[in-house]
TIMAR-645902 format. One record per residue (C-alpha): residue number from 0; y negated, x negated, z negated. Coordinates in steps of 0.02 Angstrom, whole numbers. Layout:
+-----+--------+--------+--------+
:   i :     yy :     xx :     zz :
+-----+--------+--------+--------+
: NUM :      Y :      X :      Z :
...
+-----+--------+--------+--------+
This chain:
+-----+--------+--------+--------+
:   i :     yy :     xx :     zz :
+-----+--------+--------+--------+
:   0 :  -4320 :   1809 :  -3222 :
:   1 :  -4278 :   1629 :  -3269 :
:   2 :  -4094 :   1674 :  -3279 :
:   3 :  -4103 :   1741 :  -3100 :
:   4 :  -4174 :   1576 :  -3036 :
:   5 :  -4040 :   1478 :  -3127 :
:   6 :  -3904 :   1589 :  -3052 :
:   7 :  -3978 :   1567 :  -2877 :
:   8 :  -3981 :   1378 :  -2896 :
:   9 :  -3801 :   1375 :  -2954 :
:  10 :  -3746 :   1480 :  -2805 :
:  11 :  -3842 :   1367 :  -2684 :
:  12 :  -3761 :   1207 :  -2747 :
:  13 :  -3591 :   1292 :  -2748 :
:  14 :  -3607 :   1339 :  -2565 :
:  15 :  -3668 :   1165 :  -2521 :
:  16 :  -3522 :   1088 :  -2616 :
:  17 :  -3399 :   1195 :  -2518 :
:  18 :  -3481 :   1159 :  -2349 :
:  19 :  -3484 :    969 :  -2361 :
:  20 :  -3294 :    946 :  -2356 :
:  21 :  -3284 :   1065 :  -2209 :
:  22 :  -3414 :    964 :  -2113 :
:  23 :  -3324 :    803 :  -2156 :
:  24 :  -3159 :    872 :  -2092 :
:  25 :  -3242 :    926 :  -1929 :
:  26 :  -3317 :    753 :  -1903 :
:  27 :  -3149 :    672 :  -1941 :
:  28 :  -3062 :    787 :  -1816 :
:  29 :  -3178 :    737 :  -1673 :
:  30 :  -3086 :    623 :  -1553 :
:  31 :  -3178 :    471 :  -1484 :
:  32 :  -3247 :    517 :  -1313 :
:  33 :  -3394 :    396 :  -1298 :
:  34 :  -3349 :    215 :  -1260 :
:  35 :  -3516 :    125 :  -1253 :
:  36 :  -3471 :    -58 :  -1224 :
:  37 :  -3642 :    -90 :  -1146 :
:  38 :  -3730 :    -30 :  -1307 :
:  39 :  -3843 :     90 :  -1214 :
:  40 :  -3847 :    206 :  -1365 :
:  41 :  -3887 :    187 :  -1549 :
:  42 :  -3748 :    227 :  -1674 :
:  43 :  -3834 :    392 :  -1715 :
:  44 :  -3849 :    439 :  -1531 :
:  45 :  -3668 :    392 :  -1500 :
:  46 :  -3609 :    501 :  -1644 :
:  47 :  -3716 :    648 :  -1589 :
:  48 :  -3654 :    638 :  -1409 :
:  49 :  -3474 :    620 :  -1465 :
:  50 :  -3488 :    779 :  -1569 :
:  51 :  -3569 :    870 :  -1421 :
:  52 :  -3432 :    811 :  -1301 :
:  53 :  -3298 :    873 :  -1421 :
:  54 :  -3383 :   1042 :  -1443 :
:  55 :  -3417 :   1075 :  -1259 :
:  56 :  -3251 :   1003 :  -1203 :
:  57 :  -3153 :   1116 :  -1320 :
:  58 :  -3230 :   1269 :  -1235 :
:  59 :  -3165 :   1209 :  -1066 :
:  60 :  -3004 :   1131 :  -1134 :
:  61 :  -3056 :    967 :  -1054 :
:  62 :  -3100 :    796 :  -1125 :
:  63 :  -3278 :    755 :  -1071 :
:  64 :  -3290 :    565 :  -1082 :
:  65 :  -3419 :    427 :  -1056 :
:  66 :  -3381 :    244 :  -1021 :
:  67 :  -3512 :    107 :  -1011 :
:  68 :  -3494 :    -79 :   -976 :
:  69 :  -3610 :   -224 :   -934 :
:  70 :  -3497 :   -274 :   -788 :
:  71 :  -3322 :   -246 :   -723 :
:  72 :  -3203 :   -360 :   -631 :
:  73 :  -3236 :   -371 :   -444 :
:  74 :  -3370 :   -236 :   -464 :
:  75 :  -3230 :   -108 :   -442 :
:  76 :  -3295 :     36 :   -548 :
:  77 :  -3172 :    163 :   -477 :
:  78 :  -3020 :     54 :   -511 :
:  79 :  -3088 :     16 :   -686 :
:  80 :  -3105 :    202 :   -723 :
:  81 :  -2932 :    240 :   -654 :
:  82 :  -2855 :    101 :   -759 :
:  83 :  -2940 :    170 :   -914 :
:  84 :  -2867 :    341 :   -882 :
:  85 :  -2692 :    269 :   -852 :
:  86 :  -2694 :    159 :  -1007 :
:  87 :  -2792 :    264 :  -1133 :
:  88 :  -2710 :    427 :  -1074 :
:  89 :  -2847 :    551 :  -1124 :
:  90 :  -2825 :    738 :  -1108 :
:  91 :  -2876 :    891 :  -1206 :
:  92 :  -2703 :    957 :  -1250 :
:  93 :  -2588 :    814 :  -1197 :
:  94 :  -2585 :    633 :  -1141 :
:  95 :  -2646 :    616 :   -962 :
:  96 :  -2718 :    792 :   -965 :
:  97 :  -2880 :    879 :   -918 :
:  98 :  -3018 :    749 :   -916 :
:  99 :  -3186 :    713 :   -835 :
: 100 :  -3256 :    536 :   -850 :
: 101 :  -3430 :    469 :   -820 :
: 102 :  -3431 :    279 :   -796 :
: 103 :  -3589 :    173 :   -802 :
: 104 :  -3593 :    -13 :   -755 :
: 105 :  -3759 :    -90 :   -803 :
: 106 :  -3749 :   -252 :   -703 :
: 107 :  -3720 :   -166 :   -534 :
: 108 :  -3809 :     -3 :   -577 :
: 109 :  -3652 :     96 :   -534 :
: 110 :  -3633 :    277 :   -586 :
: 111 :  -3460 :    349 :   -554 :
: 112 :  -3373 :    511 :   -602 :
: 113 :  -3190 :    563 :   -596 :
: 114 :  -3104 :    728 :   -635 :
: 115 :  -2919 :    744 :   -678 :
: 116 :  -2806 :    897 :   -675 :
: 117 :  -2910 :   1050 :   -722 :
: 118 :  -3068 :    947 :   -700 :
: 119 :  -3010 :    893 :   -527 :
: 120 :  -3002 :   1077 :   -478 :
: 121 :  -3161 :   1140 :   -561 :
: 122 :  -3262 :    979 :   -541 :
: 123 :  -3221 :    931 :   -363 :
: 124 :  -3313 :    796 :   -266 :
: 125 :  -3454 :    914 :   -220 :
: 126 :  -3488 :    968 :   -399 :
: 127 :  -3472 :    791 :   -466 :
: 128 :  -3601 :    736 :   -337 :
: 129 :  -3718 :    874 :   -398 :
: 130 :  -3697 :    812 :   -577 :
: 131 :  -3729 :    633 :   -523 :
: 132 :  -3889 :    682 :   -432 :
: 133 :  -3951 :    773 :   -587 :
: 134 :  -3926 :    627 :   -706 :
: 135 :  -3975 :    482 :   -592 :
: 136 :  -4165 :    496 :   -620 :
: 137 :  -4142 :    483 :   -810 :
: 138 :  -4022 :    336 :   -789 :
: 139 :  -4147 :    246 :   -677 :
: 140 :  -4282 :    268 :   -810 :
: 141 :  -4168 :    207 :   -949 :
: 142 :  -4158 :    379 :  -1031 :
: 143 :  -3972 :    361 :  -1062 :
: 144 :  -3955 :    488 :  -1202 :
: 145 :  -4043 :    622 :  -1100 :
: 146 :  -3935 :    581 :   -948 :
: 147 :  -3774 :    592 :  -1050 :
: 148 :  -3826 :    756 :  -1130 :
: 149 :  -3863 :    828 :   -958 :
: 150 :  -3694 :    767 :   -895 :
: 151 :  -3600 :    849 :  -1038 :
: 152 :  -3693 :   1015 :  -1024 :
: 153 :  -3685 :   1023 :   -834 :
: 154 :  -3500 :    980 :   -827 :
: 155 :  -3469 :   1117 :   -956 :
: 156 :  -3573 :   1244 :   -858 :
: 157 :  -3495 :   1203 :   -689 :
: 158 :  -3319 :   1225 :   -758 :
: 159 :  -3367 :   1405 :   -801 :
: 160 :  -3372 :   1449 :   -615 :
: 161 :  -3226 :   1471 :   -497 :
: 162 :  -3201 :   1322 :   -379 :
: 163 :  -3255 :   1418 :   -223 :
: 164 :  -3425 :   1466 :   -297 :
: 165 :  -3590 :   1371 :   -295 :
: 166 :  -3640 :   1352 :   -479 :
: 167 :  -3820 :   1314 :   -429 :
: 168 :  -3840 :   1476 :   -331 :
: 169 :  -4004 :   1555 :   -387 :
: 170 :  -3914 :   1722 :   -408 :
: 171 :  -3826 :   1647 :   -560 :
: 172 :  -3991 :   1593 :   -640 :
: 173 :  -4030 :   1695 :   -795 :
: 174 :  -4219 :   1694 :   -767 :
: 175 :  -4196 :   1749 :   -586 :
: 176 :  -4084 :   1891 :   -643 :
: 177 :  -4212 :   1946 :   -773 :
: 178 :  -4353 :   1934 :   -646 :
: 179 :  -4256 :   2032 :   -516 :
: 180 :  -4215 :   2167 :   -642 :
: 181 :  -4398 :   2180 :   -693 :
: 182 :  -4453 :   2189 :   -511 :
: 183 :  -4328 :   2326 :   -471 :
: 184 :  -4384 :   2423 :   -625 :
: 185 :  -4567 :   2406 :   -575 :
: 186 :  -4530 :   2468 :   -398 :
: 187 :  -4433 :   2617 :   -465 :
: 188 :  -4576 :   2663 :   -583 :
: 189 :  -4702 :   2645 :   -443 :
: 190 :  -4603 :   2759 :   -326 :
: 191 :  -4587 :   2891 :   -461 :
: 192 :  -4773 :   2880 :   -501 :
: 193 :  -4817 :   2897 :   -316 :
: 194 :  -4707 :   3049 :   -294 :
: 195 :  -4772 :   3132 :   -451 :
: 196 :  -4946 :   3148 :   -372 :
: 197 :  -4887 :   3270 :   -238 :
: 198 :  -4852 :   3242 :    -54 :
: 199 :  -4994 :   3227 :     74 :
: 200 :  -4972 :   3352 :    218 :
: 201 :  -5131 :   3313 :    316 :
: 202 :  -5118 :   3184 :    456 :
: 203 :  -5214 :   3127 :    610 :
: 204 :  -5159 :   3277 :    714 :
: 205 :  -5208 :   3414 :    589 :
: 206 :  -5385 :   3442 :    656 :
: 207 :  -5357 :   3376 :    834 :
: 208 :  -5387 :   3490 :    984 :
: 209 :  -5263 :   3425 :   1110 :
: 210 :  -5338 :   3532 :   1250 :
: 211 :  -5500 :   3433 :   1248 :
: 212 :  -5432 :   3263 :   1201 :
: 213 :  -5369 :   3133 :   1323 :
: 214 :  -5383 :   2956 :   1388 :
: 215 :  -5537 :   2932 :   1498 :
: 216 :  -5500 :   2761 :   1569 :
: 217 :  -5372 :   2619 :   1551 :
: 218 :  -5388 :   2443 :   1616 :
: 219 :  -5291 :   2280 :   1594 :
: 220 :  -5373 :   2118 :   1648 :
: 221 :  -5273 :   1953 :   1666 :
: 222 :  -5371 :   1798 :   1620 :
: 223 :  -5253 :   1647 :   1619 :
: 224 :  -5096 :   1571 :   1543 :
: 225 :  -5102 :   1410 :   1443 :
: 226 :  -4945 :   1305 :   1412 :
: 227 :  -4945 :   1160 :   1288 :
: 228 :  -4810 :   1030 :   1259 :
: 229 :  -4772 :    949 :   1091 :
: 230 :  -4653 :    804 :   1062 :
: 231 :  -4524 :    834 :    926 :
: 232 :  -4503 :    679 :    818 :
: 233 :  -4325 :    633 :    774 :
: 234 :  -4281 :    561 :    605 :
: 235 :  -4186 :    400 :    641 :
: 236 :  -4189 :    331 :    464 :
: 237 :  -4034 :    334 :    356 :
: 238 :  -3998 :    302 :    174 :
: 239 :  -3847 :    275 :     63 :
: 240 :  -3856 :    388 :    -87 :
: 241 :  -3672 :    370 :   -128 :
: 242 :  -3535 :    492 :    -91 :
: 243 :  -3393 :    596 :   -156 :
: 244 :  -3207 :    599 :   -127 :
: 245 :  -3052 :    573 :   -229 :
: 246 :  -2900 :    465 :   -250 :
: 247 :  -2744 :    426 :   -350 :
: 248 :  -2735 :    303 :   -493 :
: 249 :  -2603 :    167 :   -499 :
: 250 :  -2515 :    275 :   -628 :
: 251 :  -2500 :    416 :   -500 :
: 252 :  -2636 :    532 :   -566 :
: 253 :  -2739 :    621 :   -434 :
: 254 :  -2926 :    643 :   -463 :
: 255 :  -3089 :    697 :   -384 :
: 256 :  -3232 :    572 :   -383 :
: 257 :  -3413 :    535 :   -341 :
: 258 :  -3501 :    367 :   -338 :
: 259 :  -3678 :    304 :   -320 :
: 260 :  -3814 :    191 :   -389 :
: 261 :  -3952 :    220 :   -516 :
+-----+--------+--------+--------+
């Protein structure tokens, strides 16, 4: 019995010894995708998010990047993001390749997203605006790690749908699909159970003697008509929640974009 425990311990440490180099190689292979100049994240959070961005980005063949800064020159967050793409040249499989970038400027509370090449097609202005609206509440509360995780996961999920589809359509929701399947199954079982009890052939006319039945009297009496008027209030207020669009960097790279505040 003791020999069996010793053998098990030896096998455990052998497996652990073999796994550690593999994990170290994976960490070394991760490219830097989180550039947190504003220090919104702890070193541990930055490392965790960088590994997540590499993992999710590889499945979509797109670099999923995050840039943060305390302030940018002339408050031009879009130009700052474009210049980063031109100079750093990110891309999953090549320089200046498939990339989506989330830029955060702390001083002006700017949140800006851009998609290049494949990301421009699959993360157009509309989808980038959806992502921005999902992460803005967490950014406003200072929950930066949660906001960045949601950005990475949502960008990854949206790129799994064709450009002409609404990724937030309830028909694509797993819980809705399960619920609909359960409802259809319950209806089918109910119909079969109802039919298994036999069909009812007696109705209101079965015992009726039509020769002695009839309408004795019929009368309609008009009382009055009342008309009421109600004023419809018009909403004249307006707000600026940001917007989406696109552009071309100074290096000639076309991109989709969405900008707003948090």
